[in-house]
C-alpha positions as CSV (number, residue, x, y, z in Angstrom):
1,M,0.0,0.0,0.0
2,I,1.2,3.5,-0.9
3,I,-1.0,6.4,-0.1
4,I,0.3,9.6,-1.6
5,I,-0.5,12.9,0.2
6,W,0.0,16.1,-1.9
7,K,-2.4,18.4,-0.2
8,K,-4.0,18.9,3.2
9,Q,-7.3,17.6,1.9
10,D,-5.6,14.3,1.1
11,L,-5.2,13.7,4.9
12,D,-8.8,12.3,4.7
13,L,-7.1,9.3,3.0
14,V,-5.3,8.4,6.2
15,K,-7.6,9.8,8.9
16,E,-7.4,6.5,10.8
17,L,-3.7,7.1,11.7
18,P,-2.8,8.4,15.2
19,T,-3.2,12.1,15.7
20,E,0.6,12.6,16.1
21,V,1.2,11.1,12.7
22,L,-1.5,13.2,11.1
23,S,0.1,16.3,12.7
24,A,3.5,15.4,11.4
25,I,2.2,14.8,7.9
26,E,0.3,18.1,8.0
27,T,3.4,20.0,9.0
28,T,5.3,18.5,6.1
29,I,2.6,19.4,3.7
30,E,2.5,23.0,5.0
31,I,6.2,23.3,4.4
32,L,5.9,22.0,0.9
33,D,2.9,24.3,0.2
34,E,4.8,27.4,1.6
35,N,7.8,26.7,-0.6
36,Y,6.4,25.2,-3.7
37,G,2.7,26.1,-3.8
38,T,-0.5,24.3,-3.1
39,E,-1.1,23.0,-6.7
40,R,1.9,20.7,-6.9
41,T,1.7,17.6,-9.1
42,A,4.0,14.8,-10.0
43,K,5.6,17.0,-12.6
44,S,6.1,20.0,-10.3
45,L,8.9,20.8,-7.9
46,G,8.5,20.1,-4.2
47,G,7.4,16.6,-3.4
48,Y,4.9,14.7,-1.3
49,V,4.3,12.4,1.7
50,A,3.9,8.7,1.1
51,V,2.3,6.6,3.8
52,V,3.4,3.0,3.2
53,D,3.3,-0.5,4.5
54,K,6.0,-3.2,3.9
55,E,5.0,-3.8,0.3
56,G,4.8,0.0,-0.3
57,I,8.3,0.5,0.8
58,E,9.5,-2.3,-1.4
59,E,7.7,-0.8,-4.4
60,L,9.1,2.7,-3.8
61,K,12.6,1.3,-3.5
62,K,12.2,-0.4,-6.9
63,H,11.1,2.8,-8.6
64,Q,11.0,6.3,-7.1
65,L,13.6,5.7,-4.5
66,K,15.8,3.3,-6.4
67,G,19.4,3.8,-5.2
68,I,18.5,6.6,-2.8
69,I,19.2,6.4,0.9
70,P,17.3,8.6,3.4
71,E,18.7,11.9,4.5
72,Y,17.3,11.3,7.9
73,I,14.8,9.2,9.8
74,D,12.8,10.7,12.6
75,E,10.6,8.9,15.1
76,I,7.2,10.5,15.4
77,E,6.8,11.3,19.0
78,G,3.8,9.7,20.7
79,A,3.3,7.1,18.0
80,E,4.9,3.9,16.7
81,Y,5.7,5.6,13.4
82,I,8.7,7.1,11.7
83,S,9.2,9.6,8.9
84,A,12.1,9.4,6.5
85,L,13.2,12.1,4.1
86,F,14.4,11.1,0.6
87,L,15.9,13.8,-1.6
88,C,15.2,12.7,-5.2
89,S,16.6,15.8,-6.7
90,N,17.5,19.4,-5.7
91,D,13.9,20.4,-5.6
92,F,11.9,17.2,-5.1
93,S,11.6,15.0,-2.1
94,I,9.5,12.2,-0.8
95,V,8.8,11.9,2.9
96,V,8.0,8.2,3.7
97,V,5.8,7.6,6.8
98,C,5.5,4.1,8.1
99,K,5.4,2.0,11.3
100,K,8.5,2.0,13.3
101,E,9.0,-1.8,12.9
102,L,9.7,-1.2,9.2
103,K,12.7,1.1,9.8
104,N,15.2,-1.5,8.7
105,L,13.6,-1.6,5.2
106,I,13.8,2.2,5.0
107,E,17.5,2.2,5.9
108,C,18.6,-0.4,3.4
109,E,19.7,0.9,0.0
110,E,18.4,-2.2,-1.8
111,N,15.9,-4.9,-0.7
């Protein structure tokens, strides 16, 4: 599963996540909106947040994140989730959000 969040209204797609996780995602989207505009698309600069499970991480690592290691991995305080920033280019990033137990998959360059 990969749920891509481009805009604040996309948070409805993941409303079952813990409040702390939703807040972390919203903060990231606000930063992207402020710097790259609210009408970002796959062909625009900026990036997006991807909420993933194990299969989603594996899929991203085969395509969008192939050969890219995370710049950093943060634990989301108050929840069993992490967020990892992947810089795909100078002006495009993907923030991956997943359960903490999947951290080892995020850290590996290849699966």
